[in-house]
C-alpha positions, 0 to 999 in steps of 0.5 A: 467525485464529490460524495453521493448518498443515493445507490445510483449516484454513487454508481455513476460516480464510480462509473464516470471516474473509471470511463475518465481515466480510461478515455485518457489512454487510446491516443497512447495506443500503437497502431494495432492497439496491443501497446499502449505507451505512457511515458519512458520506460524506467522499470527492469523489465523490457519496454514491450512488457511495459507496453502491455502493462498499459493496454492490460492494467485498465481492464481491471476497471474496464472489464468491471464496467462492461460486466455491469452494464456501463458504457466505454467508447473504446473497446475496439481498440482493446479487442484490436490489440488482443489480438494483434498482442498474441499473433506472432506474425505482428509487429506489436506481438507481445512475446512469450514468457520467459523465466520469470516475466512481467508478461505473466503479471499482465496476463492476470488482467486479460483472464479477468477481463475475458471472464467477465467481458467476453463479448468486449474482447473475445467475441470481436475475434476471428477464429483464427484470432481466437486460436491465437488468443488462447494458445498465447494464454495458455502459456501462462498456466505453466509460467514460472513464478516466485513463491508468492502472489504471482500464483494466482496470475495463472489461476485468473487466466484460468478463470477467462479460459474457461469463460470463453471455452479454450481447453487448458490444464485446469490442474495446474490451476488447482495446484497453484490454489493450494500452493497460495493457502498454505500462505495463510496466517492468523485473523485472516491474514496471509503472507506474500509467500513464505516470507514476513511480507504482509502489506498491501499485498495481502489485501490488493493481491492475496484477498482480492483474486481469492475473492474474484476465485470465490465468485467465479469457481462457484460450487466447482470448488465450493470448500475452497472458496468458502475458505477464500470467503471466511478468511477475507472476512476476518481479515475485514474486521481488522483492515478497517482500522487501515482507513481514516475517517476521510477515506485515505489509508495508512501509506505503508509499503512498496507500490504505493503509486497503485494508489487507491488500490489500497480499497480494492478488497471492499469491492472484491469483498462485496463482489463476491458477496460476503456479508462479514461486515454490513454492505453499508459499511463496505460501501462507505469504506470504498467510496470514501477511499476513492473520492479522497483520491479522486480529489487530489488533482496532483495525482494525475498529469494535465492530460488525465493520465495517473503519474508515478507518485502517491500525493503527487509526481514523485518518481522516488516512490516507484520500484524498480518494476515499476513502469509508466503505466503502473499505476493503472493498477489503482483500476481494481478499485472498480470492481463492484462495477460488475454488480447489478443496481440492485445489489446489496453494495450499491442499494445500502446507504454508505455508513461511516466506520463504527464509533466504537472502534477501539483507540488501539488495535495489535496486528500480531501477523502483520507486527503491528499496532494501529492508533485511531485518534481524530479520525486519523490512523497512525501504524506502529511498525515492528516486524516488517522490512524489505531490503529488496525494493527500492526505498525498502527500509524507509517504506516498512522500517521506519517507527510509524506512519500516519493517514495525516503526514505520511512518511518520508524517503531519503534524497540522499545519504548525507545529513539530516536535510537528505536524509529526512529522517522522520519516525526514525531514530538514525545513529552516526559514528562519524567523528566531530560535532557534524555527522553526516553518515547516518544509519537507521532501523533496516530489518527487525530481529526478534519482533514481538507485539502485545502478548507475544514472547520471544525468549524471556523477553516478553512484550507486556505493555498493552498496544506496543510493538517491539524489534531490535536492530543492529546497525553495526555488530557492536551496536544493539538497539532494542525498540519498544512503540507504544500507542498511548492515543493521540501520542505514541511512546517510544523506548530504545535501550541502546548498547553500543561499543562505539561513540554515537550521534542519535537524531530521532525524527517525529513526523514531517510537516507541511512547512509551506504558507504562512503561519508555519511555527516551530519550537526548538529546546531542550528535550522539545522539538515542534513544527505546525503547519499552515493549516494546524497540523502540528507535529512534535517530540518531548524527550521523557528523560533518562536519570542522570541524562541531560535532555535531549536537543530540539531541532526542527529540520527542513528536510529537501523537497520532494521527500514526503508521499504526502507534502512536497515540502516539509520540516521535521522536528528532530530530537539530538543527542551524542552518546558514549560506548556503554548502554543507554535508554531513550525515550520520547513522546511523540504526537501527530495531530490535526488541528482539532488535537492540537492542544494535546502538546499543552497538556501533560504528556503520557509518561514512559511505560517501559 
């Protein structure tokens, strides 16, 4: 899916990619079409729900394809499947929702598909089949949901039932929408419920569904749809900072196996007719993103199925709710295919991001600082945490997340090689000189970003996020992260009642190929890939203290989300009980900016 410049080529590219992904699925469909099984289900929901996921999630792309006049040769499988899956007497019946149920998640895709393409799914059914399908879907209007983005799923079902004229309780939908609006925060952000969760679920769920509702509900709920559009427009101006010049997005948070769902917000913004950003800029953001993913052949199997993983098949990235078909939420990125060929999104020329975007952007609702340098993006994280999702501390509570270097997930708990401790300060209270049990930041207390104040401790340095964390009750660590493009600065105040070993990691670098390079000296650790990507840490010192020792650790393979085998520059020190300050400058750069390592690093500011 190489780049194109005309509106027709971009539309054809997206149609071709959506069709390519969907064409790989029918061989895995059950005889009745209701269940598409793409592998062994290891999610916490039952196998029937996982098979429904395989049926439903492709509809996020297939329905827009059909609504925009695109061709797909296998609609008969999905129409047949809807009839079978909603028939209690059929062996492929999907079952009814019980409690908080994965079926509720997948029902949203069916409602959405009925709203956009009823001629493909609903019209082919007989009257008795329609009655059964409608009755099955209405159960989800009142289904039990967590207090988060799940409240949008019954709304999507309601929109579909509206389109096909099936009677249901529309008041319940408005109660859900009222609750969803209570999650709104500043700068167009939402929380994913009344929680600290602020990640890609905001653009690819909260805003995505809200913009679909704005497009489909129209004047019937004009005040609410205007609010949804206004919040999305405000959010768009900040969210574009999460995308690098090449189209990649910052790998951060849970559900990374959904891949190019990261960019689905841009298509939803266009679908809802928002003019918050120029159409060409929105088009460029989405098309570059989809192409970036399309060019990574390692994300699909030889048979064309999307794999569990991020940059390559990597089951460790998955959460406990991810089944074999979960990655097909990526199909949300194809929503603009529902727009006609003469829509502004398609007729506009693709535009790059504005050249005058600031190098640093503070996003207090997310507790993040976005650092832009050399076309890459680094997110400094000081607020988010998630101890429920598998690998949650690594996905949320590391210090930095990079479009160029990604981040790493631990492969085990014993030592630096297993821990893959990139962009963290790992601490151990093991006795002796060879510690093996480390702890890292898992939750963030008293978070603040530039200009915010908590108690008497104010963050005053521009582009800084701060948080406090406690690996043991008698160890308190306050960490300040400051953008200093192309570097970032880290400062840690450690108050400890026990002796500690510390290991502070930079970014993990691809160690494959000839020409890799590393440096391990007092106060310095550096790793350079064969392609010239550079990751290094410089200890900025503390009066009276020896510089930390530099070491490059070859961590276990399959830990980093982008590179399969990596080397990790690390600074090491031992600390006695008492108060200590650790400071370092961290550089992660591509070949064009690697020379910054030879220049004077920024000075410590805290």
